[in-house]
KEBA-185209 format. One record per residue (C-alpha): x negated, y negated, z; residue in one letter. Coordinates in steps of 0.25 Angstrom, whole numbers, padded with zeros to 4 digits, always signed. Layout:
BEGIN
XYZa;...
//
This chain:
BEGIN
-0123-0017-0055m;-0109-0013-0059t;-0096-0018-0054d;-0089-0009-0044f;-0074-0007-0048e;-0065-0002-0038p;-0056+0010-0041s;-0042+0006-0044r;-0030+0012-0035i;-0024+0024-0043r;-0009+0025-0041v;+0001+0035-0046v;+0015+0029-0049l;+0028+0037-0048a;+0042+0032-0052d;+0053+0038-0060d;+0056+0025-0067h;+0046+0024-0079p;+0048+0010-0082m;+0045+0006-0067f;+0033+0016-0067l;+0028+0009-0079s;+0029-0005-0073g;+0022-0002-0060v;+0011+0005-0068a;+0010-0007-0076s;+0009-0016-0064l;-0002-0007-0057i;-0009-0007-0071g;-0011-0022-0069e;-0019-0021-0057t;-0034-0019-0056e;-0035-0010-0044d;-0023+0000-0046i;-0020+0009-0057e;-0008+0019-0060v;-0015+0033-0063v;-0002+0041-0065a;+0013+0039-0065t;+0025+0049-0062a;+0040+0047-0064t;+0044+0059-0054s;+0039+0063-0040g;+0034+0076-0044a;+0026+0070-0055r;+0020+0060-0046a;+0016+0070-0037l;+0009+0078-0049q;+0002+0064-0054v;-0003+0061-0040v;-0010+0074-0039a;-0016+0072-0053e;-0020+0058-0052a;-0024+0057-0037k;-0020+0042-0036p;-0024+0033-0024d;-0009+0031-0022l;+0005+0034-0028a;+0016+0025-0030i;+0030+0032-0029l;+0045+0029-0032d;+0054+0035-0021i;+0065+0040-0031a;+0058+0049-0041m;+0063+0062-0047p;+0057+0076-0043e;+0051+0070-0030m;+0054+0057-0023n;+0043+0047-0020g;+0045+0050-0005i;+0042+0064-0006t;+0031+0062-0015l;+0024+0052-0006a;+0026+0063+0005s;+0019+0073-0004k;+0008+0064-0008l;+0005+0059+0007s;+0004+0074+0011g;-0006+0078+0001e;-0020+0082+0005r;-0025+0069-0001n;-0013+0060+0001p;-0009+0049-0010v;-0004+0037-0004p;+0010+0033-0009t;+0017+0020-0011i;+0033+0020-0013m;+0038+0011-0024l;+0053+0011-0022s;+0066+0003-0024v;+0070+0007-0010h;+0069-0003+0002e;+0076+0005+0012d;+0068+0008+0024r;+0071+0022+0024l;+0064+0024+0011y;+0052+0017+0016v;+0052+0026+0029q;+0053+0039+0020q;+0041+0034+0010a;+0032+0031+0022l;+0035+0043+0029a;+0032+0051+0017a;+0018+0044+0017g;+0020+0033+0007a;+0010+0021+0010r;+0018+0011+0004g;+0032+0007+0000y;+0035-0004-0011v;+0048-0008-0017l;+0050-0008-0032k;+0056-0022-0032r;+0044-0028-0024a;+0033-0036-0032t;+0022-0029-0039s;+0012-0034-0029d;+0018-0026-0018n;+0016-0013-0025l;+0001-0017-0028l;-0001-0021-0013l;+0005-0007-0009a;-0005+0000-0019i;-0017-0007-0013r;-0012-0007+0001s;-0009+0008+0001v;-0022+0011-0006h;-0029+0004+0005a;-0023+0013+0015g;-0012+0004+0020g;+0004+0005+0019i;+0012-0005+0011y;+0027-0008+0012l;+0034-0017+0003d;+0036-0031+0011p;+0051-0028+0007m;+0052-0016+0015v;+0040-0018+0025a;+0047-0027+0035s;+0059-0018+0037q;+0052-0005+0038h;+0041-0010+0047l;+0052-0016+0056a;+0057-0002+0059a;+0045+0007+0056e;+0031+0008+0062r;+0023+0008+0050i;+0012+0001+0057v;+0008+0011+0068p;+0010+0001+0079t;+0022-0003+0088a;+0030-0016+0084r;+0023-0024+0095d;+0010-0021+0089n;+0015-0025+0075l;+0020-0038+0081r;+0006-0040+0087r;-0001-0036+0074i;+0007-0046+0066l;+0004-0057+0075m;-0010-0054+0078a;-0019-0066+0075s;-0029-0065+0063l;-0037-0075+0058s;-0035-0080+0043v;-0047-0073+0038r;-0043-0060+0046e;-0029-0060+0040e;-0034-0063+0026e;-0043-0051+0027i;-0033-0042+0032i;-0024-0045+0022r;-0034-0042+0011f;-0037-0029+0018v;-0022-0026+0018a;-0022-0028+0003l;-0033-0018+0001g;-0045-0027-0002y;-0059-0022+0003t;-0068-0030+0012n;-0076-0033+0000k;-0065-0038-0008e;-0060-0047+0003i;-0074-0052+0005a;-0075-0056-0009a;-0061-0063-0008k;-0064-0071+0004l;-0079-0073+0001a;-0084-0067+0015i;-0092-0055+0018t;-0086-0041+0019s;-0091-0040+0033k;-0083-0053+0036s;-0071-0046+0031i;-0073-0033+0039e;-0074-0042+0052t;-0062-0050+0049y;-0054-0037+0046k;-0059-0031+0059a;-0054-0042+0067r;-0041-0042+0060a;-0039-0027+0062a;-0043-0028+0077e;-0033-0040+0079k;-0022-0032+0072l;-0026-0018+0076d;-0026-0013+0061l;-0036-0002+0061r;-0034+0002+0047s;-0031-0003+0033r;-0018+0003+0033a;-0014-0005+0045k;-0019-0017+0039i;-0010-0016+0027v;+0002-0013+0036q;-0001-0026+0044y;-0002-0033+0031a;+0012-0028+0027v;+0018-0033+0040l;+0012-0046+0038r;+0017-0047+0024g;+0003-0049+0017w;+0006-0039+0007l;+0017-0046-0001h;+0007-0051-0011s;-0007-0049-0016v;-0018-0058-0009a;
//
């Protein structure tokens, strides 16, 4: 019997500052579940390498020569096989966040944030969710309906009563762990994990992994790795 080794998350990095690009690539290279398959220093080149490398997602700077990151995100999200994108930017202004999300970006991380934020964003977006850097999430969510519910529903969701175990499991789900991985961590069965997850999802009216990740952003659970 051979051990099963899960596939790594394959990413393309694009930034017009070579030293920063190298630093981010080194950071990701230290993880066990993520790998950089290609890099680019311009938007046009990034579009080419994404087509060649076919990554799971692309991490883009906004300000790049030849094609900016927002335009590139729009192109990638409009492909027949869309490539999820995360913006890695110095810009905290809500306008940039709005433009990025409108272009189809699934994540927005500030360059001055901790390295954990970027890794969480990669894992969350790869799992089908949306990730907003905590430093921009609160102001953006206050003005925009990223979660497709009214503000009264958001308030109800945040105040919903979960058991300690339900909350623990929903948090692991938001971080991208599978039922089997959560079961191993908590020493309970995968069937129990599914039961707790279903109960929590019913209470919160969260019908997809993406909505669970959005809920976790609102709760501030994604500030650090569990």
